[in-house]
C-alpha positions in Angstrom: 35.5 -38.1 33.7 34.8 -34.5 32.6 37.5 -32.9 30.6 37.4 -29.1 30.4 38.6 -27.7 27.1 40.3 -24.4 27.6 39.6 -23.1 24.1 35.9 -24.0 24.3 35.6 -22.1 27.7 37.2 -19.1 26.1 34.9 -19.1 23.2 31.9 -19.3 25.5 33.2 -16.4 27.6 33.8 -14.3 24.5 30.3 -15.1 23.3 28.8 -14.1 26.6 30.9 -10.9 26.7 29.8 -9.9 23.2 26.1 -10.5 24.1 26.5 -8.4 27.3 28.2 -5.6 25.4 25.4 -5.6 22.8 22.7 -5.4 25.4 24.6 -2.5 27.1 25.0 -0.7 23.8 21.3 -1.0 23.1 20.4 0.2 26.6 22.7 3.2 26.1 21.2 4.0 22.7 17.7 3.8 24.2 18.6 6.2 27.1 20.0 8.7 24.6 16.9 8.5 22.4 14.6 8.9 25.3 16.5 11.9 26.7 16.7 13.5 23.2 13.0 13.1 22.6 12.1 14.7 26.0 14.4 17.7 25.3 13.4 18.2 21.7 9.7 18.2 22.6 10.2 20.6 25.5 12.8 23.0 24.1 12.7 22.6 20.3 15.5 21.5 18.0 17.6 24.7 18.0 17.6 25.2 21.8 18.6 21.6 22.6 22.3 20.8 22.6 24.1 17.5 22.6 25.7 18.2 26.0 22.2 18.7 27.4 21.1 15.4 25.9 24.2 13.6 27.4 23.6 15.1 30.8 19.9 14.2 30.7 20.7 10.6 29.7 23.5 10.3 32.3 26.0 9.3 29.6 29.3 10.8 28.5 29.1 13.2 25.6 31.7 11.2 23.6 29.6 8.1 24.1 26.5 9.9 22.8 28.4 10.8 19.6 29.8 7.3 19.2 26.3 5.8 19.7 24.1 8.0 17.6 26.2 10.6 15.8 25.8 14.3 15.6 22.5 16.2 16.3 21.0 16.0 12.8 21.7 12.2 12.6 20.2 11.8 16.1 17.0 13.6 15.1 16.8 11.5 11.9 17.0 8.5 14.1 14.1 9.8 16.2 12.0 10.3 13.1 12.8 6.8 11.8 12.1 5.1 15.2 8.8 7.0 15.5 7.8 5.6 12.1 8.9 2.1 12.7 8.0 1.8 16.4 11.3 0.1 17.2 14.9 1.4 17.9 15.9 1.3 14.2 14.5 2.1 10.7 12.5 -0.8 9.3 11.7 -1.0 5.5 8.0 -0.7 4.8 7.8 -4.1 3.3 9.1 -5.7 6.5 6.6 -4.1 8.8 3.9 -6.4 10.3 1.0 -4.3 9.3 2.2 -4.0 5.7 2.3 -7.8 5.5 -1.2 -8.0 7.0 -2.5 -5.5 4.4 -1.0 -7.5 1.5 -2.4 -10.8 2.8 -5.9 -9.3 3.1 -8.1 -9.5 -0.1 -10.8 -7.0 0.8 -10.2 -3.3 0.1 -12.1 -2.0 3.1 -10.3 -4.4 5.5 -6.9 -3.3 4.0 -7.8 0.4 4.7 -8.9 -0.4 8.3 -5.6 -2.3 9.0 -3.7 0.7 7.7 -5.7 3.3 9.6 -5.1 1.3 12.8 -1.3 1.2 12.2 -1.4 4.9 11.2 -3.0 5.9 14.4 -0.1 4.3 16.4 2.5 5.8 14.1 1.1 9.3 14.3 0.9 9.2 18.1 4.7 8.7 18.0 5.6 10.7 14.9 3.3 13.8 15.0 5.0 15.4 18.1 8.4 14.8 16.5 7.1 16.3 13.3 6.0 19.4 15.1 9.6 20.0 16.2 10.8 19.3 12.7 8.3 21.6 11.1 9.5 24.5 13.3 13.2 23.9 12.7 13.3 22.9 9.0 13.1 26.5 7.7 16.3 27.3 9.6 18.2 24.1 9.1 19.0 22.7 5.6 19.7 19.2 6.9 16.3 19.0 8.6 14.5 20.4 5.5 16.2 17.7 3.4 15.2 15.1 6.0 11.5 15.9 5.8 11.5 16.2 2.0 13.1 12.7 1.9 10.6 11.3 4.3 7.7 12.8 2.4 8.9 11.5 -0.9 9.4 8.0 0.5 5.9 8.1 1.9 4.6 9.1 -1.5 6.4 6.1 -3.1 5.0 3.8 -0.5 1.5 5.1 -1.0 1.7 4.4 -4.7 2.6 0.8 -3.8 -0.4 0.7 -1.4 -2.6 2.1 -4.2 -1.5 -0.6 -6.6 -2.3 -3.2 -3.9 -5.8 -1.7 -3.4 -6.4 -1.5 -7.2 -5.6 -5.2 -7.5 -8.7 -6.1 -5.5 -10.9 -4.7 -8.3 -13.0 -3.0 -5.6 -12.0 0.7 -6.2 -14.4 3.3 -7.6 -14.5 3.4 -11.4 -12.4 6.2 -12.9 -9.9 6.5 -10.2 -6.3 6.2 -11.3 -3.4 4.8 -9.2 -2.2 8.4 -8.8 -5.6 9.6 -7.6 -5.7 6.9 -4.9 -2.0 7.4 -3.9 -2.3 11.1 -3.6 -5.5 11.0 -1.7 -4.0 8.6 0.9 -0.7 10.5 0.9 -2.3 13.8 1.7 -4.5 12.5 4.5 -2.0 10.2 6.2 0.4 13.1 6.9 1.4 14.3 10.3 0.1 17.7 9.4 -3.4 16.3 8.8 -3.3 14.4 12.1 -2.1 17.4 14.1 -4.9 19.6 12.6 -7.7 17.2 13.8 -6.2 15.7 17.0 -4.2 18.7 18.4 -6.0 21.7 17.0 -9.6 20.4 16.9 -9.3 18.1 20.0 -10.1 14.8 18.4 -9.0 11.6 20.1 -6.6 9.3 18.1 -9.2 6.6 18.0 -11.8 9.0 16.5 -9.2 10.0 13.9 -8.6 6.4 13.0 -12.3 5.6 12.6 -13.1 8.8 10.7 -10.1 8.2 8.3 -11.2 4.7 7.6 -14.7 5.8 6.8 -13.5 8.8 4.7 -11.2 6.6 2.6 -13.9 4.0 2.1 -16.3 6.6 0.9 -13.8 8.3 -1.4 -12.1 5.2 -2.8 -14.2 2.1 -2.6 -16.9 1.1 -5.1 -20.4 0.8 -3.7 -21.5 -2.8 -3.3 
C-alpha cells in the first residue's frame, strides 16, 4: 500500500517551484542583457535609457532594476559577460582555457590556446568596448570601470607571463614585466579594433597573426 506523506509532497513542490523561479529569473536576465546590448551598440551609452531597455526586452522597468541594477551596473555586467562568455563574471583561474594553458608544457602551444580564446573574447568584447571608449570621458563610473578592467587584465597577464617563463623556453634577457606588458598591450580591445575593424582583418587572421607575433617576440629559437 502506498502512503503519501504530505510534508514530503510539499517539499517536492517547493523544490520544483524554486527551480522554476530560478529558470525564469535567468531568462529575464538574459532578455535584459540582450536588449541592452542591442541598444547600446546602436545608440551608444548616453542615448540609451533604462525605460528603452525595459520596453525592448518586454519587461517591466522595476523588474529590470531588480534583476540587473542601474545603468552603470548593467553595463558593467555586459562587459563581464563579454569577457567570460557566460551570463556572469568568471574568475580567470576558473576559465576553461586558462586551465588548458596551465596544463600545457610547451610555450608556443600555450600562446596558441590563449590566442584562440582571445579571438572569441574580443568578438564579444570589442564592440562593447567601443561604446565604453566613447562614453568613458563623460561618465566617471565608466572611466573607473575600464581602468579597473585594464588593471585586472595587467595582473592576469603577469600571471600568464610567469607561467610562460616556467617553461624555460622564453627568449634570453626578457623579464616577466617585458613579457606581461607585451601581451597586455597586444591583447587589448583597442588593438583588435585597429586590425579587425579599421584594417578589415578577419578574426581568424588576427588570431593566427597574434600567435605568430608573440612566438617571434617571446619564444627562444629552437
